[in-house]
Structures are given as C-alpha cells and as structure tokens.
N, C-alpha and C positions, 0 to 999 in steps of 0.2 A: 207116341211119340217119346214116352221116358223107355218101352223097351227095344226100341233099336238106339237109344242111347248108348241102353246100357250095354248093344249087341256092340256098336262101336267100339266103346271101349275095353271090354273081355279080348273081342277078339284081337286088337290093336295090337293091345300088353302081352297077349299068350302066341302070337304069333309070328315066327321072323320072318324078316323081310323079302326073301323070294317066296314064303308062301301069300304073304299079302300083296305081293305084285301077282304072280298068277290067278289071286283071285280078282284083282281090280281087271286084269287084264282079260280075263274072262267075259265079265260084265263090259269091259270096251271093247272087245270083238263081238259080244250081241249087239249092244248098239247099234255098230256099223256095219250090220247085215241087217237090221233093221228101219236103218238110215237108207239103205240100197234096196230095198224091195219093193219101193214107189217108183214108178213112173215117173218120166218127168212133168207130165201134164196134172198131175195127181198133188205135186208138193204144195201149191198154191189152192187146194183146194178145203175149205174146208168141212171135216167131219158133221154127223150129225150130234147137237149138243149133246147129247150122254156122254160119246165118244173122245170131247174135245175137252174136259172138263171146264171149269168154270171160265176161262178165261177165251175159250174159242180158240185156241190155236191150230193153223193149217200144218201140215208135217213140216214142211221146212220150218217155220217159227218155233215148234217144239226143236227138231236139232241145231238151230240156232243156239235156244235158249243152252241146251244141255252142253253141247260146245263152248258155247262163251264161258260157264259158269267152271267147268273142268279147267278147261286153260287157267282161268285167272285163278283158282283155288290150286292147280298144279304150280303153277307159280310161286304162290305163296309158302305154302306146303315144303317146296325146294327151300326156296330164302331160309326159311325157319329152321327149317333140319341143318342147315349149313352155317348158319351165322348165326341164328338164336333170336332173328327179327325180322320184324314183317317187311318186304319190302315197299321202295315207293309205289306210289299210286303211278300206274302207265296207263295210256289209251288203249282202250280196250276194244278197236273199234275190229268188225270180224268179215268176213265176205259173203256176198249176199247169195252165191249160190251153194247146192249141194257140194260136187266136187272140189271147190278149192274150201271150205269147211270141214269136210273130212279128212283132204290133207293137211290141209293144221290143226286139225285134232291127233291124226296121226304123229305127226312132228313130235306136235306138245308131248304126248305119251310118252312115245320113244325117249325122249328127255328126261321127263319124268320118273319113266321107269330106268332107268340109267343111273341117276341122279339119287332116287331113293336108294339103289346097288350100293352105290357107294358112301352113302349116309353112314355114320354111325347111328346104331339102332336105338343109344338112350341116348343122346344129344338133346338135347336141346325140347325134352319132355315139356317143362315146368312153364315153357312160354306157349301160351293158349288164346285162340280168339274167337269171338261171336259166330257162331251160326243163330241164322233165324229160328231153325225148329230146337234145335239139340245143345242149344246153351255152348259153353267155351268148350273147344275142340285142341288138342295137342296135333302136331303135323301127320304123325301116323293114325292119328283118327279122322284127321281130316282125308288124308289117302285112300284110307276103307272106306271113307265116304263116298268117293268117287265109284268105286261098285254102286253102293246104294243109288246115288244121283241114277248113276248108268240103266240099273236093271228098272228103274220108275221109271224113265223115261221110252225106256225100252219097248215096256210093257203099253204104253201110251202110242206110241206107235205103231204097236202091232194092234192094237184095237183101232188103231183111225185106219189102218191098211182094212184089216175085214170090213169096215164100215162100209167100206167102198164096194165091196163086194165084187171082190176081183181075187 
C-alpha cells in the first residue's frame, strides 16, 4: 500500500492536469469496456470464489461498487478543488441496471474531467481527507486514485468474465 500511496503522491504532484485527466480517462474507458463485456445473463452470476475476491461479488455488484465510489469521490474532489471544503453529504442511491449505471458514470466522469480542467492546479492542496488504505489524500491524489480504482476493478471484471469460460 505504501508504494501505491507514493505513486499517487508523486504522479499527482508532477503531472499536469491534462496528463492526469488522460490517465484517469484511459482507466475509466477500460472499466467501461470490461463492464460491457458481460452478457445480460452473466451480470447476476457469481464467478468461482477465487475470481470474486473475498466478498463474492457478481459482475453487477462490482460495477455498482466502482461506479458508486467514483461518483462519490469525483463529487468530493471537485468540491474541494474549487471551494477548499468537502461537500455536504448527499444521497448516493444508484440505479440497479448496468446501462443506467454506466450512463451515470459517463455523466459524472465528463463533469469531473471538465471541472478538473478548469481547476487551479495548485489550489486547496492542503485540504486532505481520509482514504481507508492510503491515508490522507488531496484532491489531485484522489483524482488519480480514480485511475487505480478503475484499473483494479477492470482486472477483477476481466477475471470474472474469463472464469465464465466464454
């Protein structure tokens, strides 16, 4: 975990906002492709235990988790980048089907990219909030985390798809 934290800190501070946006977009695009690789009847199917991680997620549960997290984190990081404060709590109710989830994710990420592009790259970097594994991160680090999160769950979805033998 320490190595990944250092990666987030170094890359987020050294890369320009357009470079960060490109990296995050690449990870999110891969996630979308992995989510779309499942036939409708596979979405609620549990893969063999070794592919599903300890919690035994179905592909749809994995998709819902990563999208819910990305939407929530995107909202937080944009609020901090532009105001220096975390946003008030909001209802994070998500749709239940893949198409609606992916549509929500596309809209949220498009907004995130546009607002990150408009942000002052040096603004509010002293404002940090807790990540459960990586500790306190600033908004730029949280933004790059979206790439790592998408990458992790893309690989998980690809393993699930492969485990279905199709």
